[in-house]
C-alpha atoms as an extended CHARMM CRD file, in Angstrom:
* protein
*
        96  EXT
         1         1  MET       CA            -13.1080000000      332.0750000000      121.3570000000  PROA      1               0.0000000000
         2         2  ALA       CA            -14.3430000000      333.2950000000      124.7370000000  PROA      2               0.0000000000
         3         3  GLY       CA            -15.6430000000      336.8290000000      124.5110000000  PROA      3               0.0000000000
         4         4  GLU       CA            -15.9550000000      336.7020000000      120.7230000000  PROA      4               0.0000000000
         5         5  THR       CA            -19.3200000000      337.2990000000      119.1590000000  PROA      5               0.0000000000
         6         6  THR       CA            -20.0030000000      334.6750000000      116.5120000000  PROA      6               0.0000000000
         7         7  THR       CA            -21.5600000000      335.4610000000      113.1830000000  PROA      7               0.0000000000
         8         8  LEU       CA            -24.6690000000      333.5710000000      114.3000000000  PROA      8               0.0000000000
         9         9  ASP       CA            -24.9150000000      335.6520000000      117.4660000000  PROA      9               0.0000000000
        10        10  ARG       CA            -24.6730000000      338.8700000000      115.4430000000  PROA      10              0.0000000000
        11        11  TRP       CA            -27.2920000000      337.6470000000      112.9990000000  PROA      11              0.0000000000
        12        12  LEU       CA            -29.6430000000      336.6400000000      115.8160000000  PROA      12              0.0000000000
        13        13  LYS       CA            -29.2800000000      340.0030000000      117.5440000000  PROA      13              0.0000000000
        14        14  GLN       CA            -30.2050000000      341.7500000000      114.3000000000  PROA      14              0.0000000000
        15        15  GLU       CA            -33.1410000000      339.4520000000      113.5400000000  PROA      15              0.0000000000
        16        16  LEU       CA            -34.5650000000      339.7870000000      117.0520000000  PROA      16              0.0000000000
        17        17  GLN       CA            -35.1980000000      343.4550000000      116.3140000000  PROA      17              0.0000000000
        18        18  GLU       CA            -38.0680000000      342.4100000000      114.0120000000  PROA      18              0.0000000000
        19        19  GLU       CA            -41.3320000000      341.7150000000      115.8660000000  PROA      19              0.0000000000
        20        20  GLU       CA            -42.4330000000      338.7280000000      113.7650000000  PROA      20              0.0000000000
        21        21  PHE       CA            -39.0730000000      336.9980000000      114.1340000000  PROA      21              0.0000000000
        22        22  ARG       CA            -38.9420000000      337.7850000000      117.8640000000  PROA      22              0.0000000000
        23        23  GLN       CA            -42.3480000000      336.1420000000      118.4190000000  PROA      23              0.0000000000
        24        24  LEU       CA            -41.2860000000      333.0330000000      116.5030000000  PROA      24              0.0000000000
        25        25  TRP       CA            -37.9760000000      332.9210000000      118.4060000000  PROA      25              0.0000000000
        26        26  ASN       CA            -39.8080000000      333.1600000000      121.7120000000  PROA      26              0.0000000000
        27        27  GLN       CA            -41.9600000000      330.2050000000      120.6810000000  PROA      27              0.0000000000
        28        28  ARG       CA            -39.0820000000      328.0770000000      119.3870000000  PROA      28              0.0000000000
        29        29  GLY       CA            -36.0590000000      329.5470000000      121.1430000000  PROA      29              0.0000000000
        30        30  ALA       CA            -35.5970000000      326.6310000000      123.5240000000  PROA      30              0.0000000000
        31        31  ALA       CA            -35.3490000000      324.1910000000      120.6110000000  PROA      31              0.0000000000
        32        32  TYR       CA            -32.7030000000      326.3850000000      118.9630000000  PROA      32              0.0000000000
        33        33  ARG       CA            -30.6850000000      326.6710000000      122.1800000000  PROA      33              0.0000000000
        34        34  VAL       CA            -30.7900000000      322.8990000000      122.6700000000  PROA      34              0.0000000000
        35        35  ALA       CA            -29.7820000000      322.4100000000      119.0400000000  PROA      35              0.0000000000
        36        36  ARG       CA            -26.8000000000      324.7780000000      119.3400000000  PROA      36              0.0000000000
        37        37  GLU       CA            -25.5700000000      323.0150000000      122.4630000000  PROA      37              0.0000000000
        38        38  LEU       CA            -25.8970000000      319.5470000000      120.9240000000  PROA      38              0.0000000000
        39        39  VAL       CA            -24.0130000000      320.6490000000      117.8030000000  PROA      39              0.0000000000
        40        40  ARG       CA            -21.3010000000      322.1970000000      119.9790000000  PROA      40              0.0000000000
        41        41  LEU       CA            -20.9030000000      319.0120000000      122.0230000000  PROA      41              0.0000000000
        42        42  ARG       CA            -20.8940000000      316.7560000000      118.9510000000  PROA      42              0.0000000000
        43        43  LYS       CA            -18.2490000000      318.8190000000      117.1930000000  PROA      43              0.0000000000
        44        44  MET       CA            -16.1750000000      319.1700000000      120.3590000000  PROA      44              0.0000000000
        45        45  GLN       CA            -16.0560000000      315.3650000000      120.5290000000  PROA      45              0.0000000000
        46        46  GLY       CA            -15.2830000000      315.0300000000      116.8180000000  PROA      46              0.0000000000
        47        47  LEU       CA            -18.3640000000      312.9370000000      116.1380000000  PROA      47              0.0000000000
        48        48  SER       CA            -20.4560000000      312.7790000000      113.0000000000  PROA      48              0.0000000000
        49        49  GLN       CA            -24.2300000000      313.0140000000      113.0260000000  PROA      49              0.0000000000
        50        50  SER       CA            -24.2850000000      309.3610000000      111.9610000000  PROA      50              0.0000000000
        51        51  GLU       CA            -22.2040000000      308.2840000000      114.9550000000  PROA      51              0.0000000000
        52        52  VAL       CA            -24.3890000000      310.2250000000      117.3920000000  PROA      52              0.0000000000
        53        53  ALA       CA            -27.4770000000      308.7240000000      115.7570000000  PROA      53              0.0000000000
        54        54  ARG       CA            -26.0540000000      305.1930000000      116.0790000000  PROA      54              0.0000000000
        55        55  ARG       CA            -25.2380000000      305.7290000000      119.7520000000  PROA      55              0.0000000000
        56        56  ALA       CA            -28.6950000000      307.2080000000      120.4200000000  PROA      56              0.0000000000
        57        57  GLY       CA            -30.5750000000      304.5210000000      118.4830000000  PROA      57              0.0000000000
        58        58  LEU       CA            -31.8130000000      307.0320000000      115.9220000000  PROA      58              0.0000000000
        59        59  LYS       CA            -31.2870000000      307.6900000000      112.2220000000  PROA      59              0.0000000000
        60        60  GLN       CA            -28.9540000000      310.4210000000      110.9780000000  PROA      60              0.0000000000
        61        61  PRO       CA            -31.7630000000      312.5450000000      109.4620000000  PROA      61              0.0000000000
        62        62  ALA       CA            -33.3400000000      312.7590000000      112.9380000000  PROA      62              0.0000000000
        63        63  ILE       CA            -30.0920000000      314.2220000000      114.2890000000  PROA      63              0.0000000000
        64        64  ALA       CA            -29.9170000000      316.6690000000      111.3630000000  PROA      64              0.0000000000
        65        65  ARG       CA            -33.4880000000      317.8530000000      112.0510000000  PROA      65              0.0000000000
        66        66  LEU       CA            -32.7480000000      318.1730000000      115.7640000000  PROA      66              0.0000000000
        67        67  GLU       CA            -29.5540000000      320.1460000000      115.1200000000  PROA      67              0.0000000000
        68        68  SER       CA            -31.3320000000      322.4850000000      112.7160000000  PROA      68              0.0000000000
        69        69  GLY       CA            -33.6840000000      323.6030000000      115.4780000000  PROA      69              0.0000000000
        70        70  ALA       CA            -36.5520000000      323.1440000000      113.0290000000  PROA      70              0.0000000000
        71        71  VAL       CA            -38.3040000000      320.5570000000      115.2050000000  PROA      71              0.0000000000
        72        72  ARG       CA            -39.4870000000      320.6220000000      118.7790000000  PROA      72              0.0000000000
        73        73  PRO       CA            -37.7540000000      317.5540000000      120.1610000000  PROA      73              0.0000000000
        74        74  THR       CA            -39.3070000000      315.4510000000      122.8780000000  PROA      74              0.0000000000
        75        75  LEU       CA            -37.5360000000      315.1810000000      126.1970000000  PROA      75              0.0000000000
        76        76  ASP       CA            -36.9030000000      311.4950000000      125.4200000000  PROA      76              0.0000000000
        77        77  ILE       CA            -35.0370000000      312.3640000000      122.2000000000  PROA      77              0.0000000000
        78        78  ILE       CA            -33.0100000000      315.0810000000      123.9220000000  PROA      78              0.0000000000
        79        79  GLN       CA            -32.0420000000      312.6320000000      126.6730000000  PROA      79              0.0000000000
        80        80  ARG       CA            -31.0610000000      309.9140000000      124.1810000000  PROA      80              0.0000000000
        81        81  VAL       CA            -28.8410000000      312.2960000000      122.2470000000  PROA      81              0.0000000000
        82        82  ALA       CA            -27.3860000000      313.7870000000      125.4210000000  PROA      82              0.0000000000
        83        83  HSD       CA            -26.5050000000      310.3070000000      126.6760000000  PROA      83              0.0000000000
        84        84  ALA       CA            -24.9430000000      309.5160000000      123.2840000000  PROA      84              0.0000000000
        85        85  LEU       CA            -22.7190000000      312.5490000000      123.9030000000  PROA      85              0.0000000000
        86        86  GLY       CA            -21.9000000000      311.4520000000      127.4540000000  PROA      86              0.0000000000
        87        87  ARG       CA            -24.1360000000      314.0680000000      129.0890000000  PROA      87              0.0000000000
        88        88  GLU       CA            -27.1770000000      314.2160000000      131.3400000000  PROA      88              0.0000000000
        89        89  VAL       CA            -30.1220000000      316.5580000000      130.8690000000  PROA      89              0.0000000000
        90        90  GLU       CA            -30.8610000000      319.1520000000      133.5190000000  PROA      90              0.0000000000
        91        91  ILE       CA            -33.8950000000      321.4060000000      133.2300000000  PROA      91              0.0000000000
        92        92  ASN       CA            -34.2140000000      324.7950000000      134.8840000000  PROA      92              0.0000000000
        93        93  LEU       CA            -37.3870000000      326.8330000000      134.8300000000  PROA      93              0.0000000000
        94        94  VAL       CA            -36.6740000000      330.5530000000      134.9080000000  PROA      94              0.0000000000
        95        95  ARG       CA            -38.7650000000      333.6770000000      134.7020000000  PROA      95              0.0000000000
        96        96  GLY       CA            -39.3470000000      334.8570000000      131.1610000000  PROA      96              0.0000000000
């Protein structure tokens, strides 16, 4: 799949051309990027949302909301889910 542009990537590129969407994305983009990575890791490991929730000490709906990118997760929640997926959280601050 390396080098392929996913349907989501194509959709996002198109939507980012609209000013209103671009402003919202800039405000919530980090949450969406975290969500995409957590979904990728969960699926790569063949885990259900329920299993990740159990391992993280959360309920499945919390994982669903996190994966949707619709919420701004706390660092604590991100770390709990990352640990449930066998990962550590690393934060980099970059120029916008």
